[in-house]
N, C-alpha and C positions, 0 to 999 in steps of 0.2 A: 497437753493432757491426754488427748486422744491417742497419741503415739505411745504414751506410757501405758494406757489401758490396753491397747492392742498388744504390746509386748508382754504385759502381765498375763493376760488371758490366753495368749497364743504360745508363748515360750516358757515363761517362768512358772506359772501355775495353771496349766490348761484345764485341770479338773475342777477348779474352784467355782466358776460360774454355774456349770451344770449341777454341781452338788447342792448349791444354794437353791436352785430352781426345783430340784427333786424334793428337797425338804419343804419348800413352799407348797408344792402340790400335795404332799402328804398331810401338811397342816390344814390345807383347805378341805381335804377329804375328812379329816378328823372333825373339823368344825361342822360339816354337814351331818356326820353321824351323831354328834352331840346334840345338834339342833333337832334331829329326828327323835332322839331318845328323850330329851327334856321337854319338847313341844313348847307350851306357854311359859315354862319356867326358865327358858334359855335367855341369856343376855350376853352380849358381846363382852361386857366388862367381866362377868363371871368366868367366861371361857378364857379370856386373856389372863386374868389373875391366876387361874389354875395352871395354865401352861407356864407362865413365868415363875410360879412357885416351885415348879419341878426343877428349875435350874437348867444347866447345860447338859442335858441327857439326850441320847439319841431319840429321834421322833417316834420310833417304834415302841420304845419303852414308855414314853409319855402317853402315846395312844392307848396302849393296853391298860395302863394304870387309870387314866381318866375315864375310859369307857366303863370301868368297873366302879369308880368311886365318886365321880363328879356329882355334886348336888348343889344346885343353885336355888336360892330362895327368891321369890318375888317380893320386893320391898315396895310397899305402897307409901307414897309421900302424902303428908298431911298438909292441906292448904289452909 
C-alpha cells in the first residue's frame, strides 16, 4: 500500500495532497474567524452544518458567504 501511495502522490497526481492541505488550512482559518465573530453563539455543529450545506464549492466562496450569513442559535437543553 505504501508503494501505491508513493506512486500516486509522486507521479500520478502530485498536486493532490498539497491541494487538500491548502483547503484544510483555509477551513481552519474560516473556523477561527467564525468563532471570533459569533463568540458565545459558536458551536462546532453549527459551523460544520453550514459548511456542509454549501456543498462542494471552492473554500473561498464558502468563506465569503458564511462570514456574511452564518447565524448560530444557542439551544438550551431542558433537564
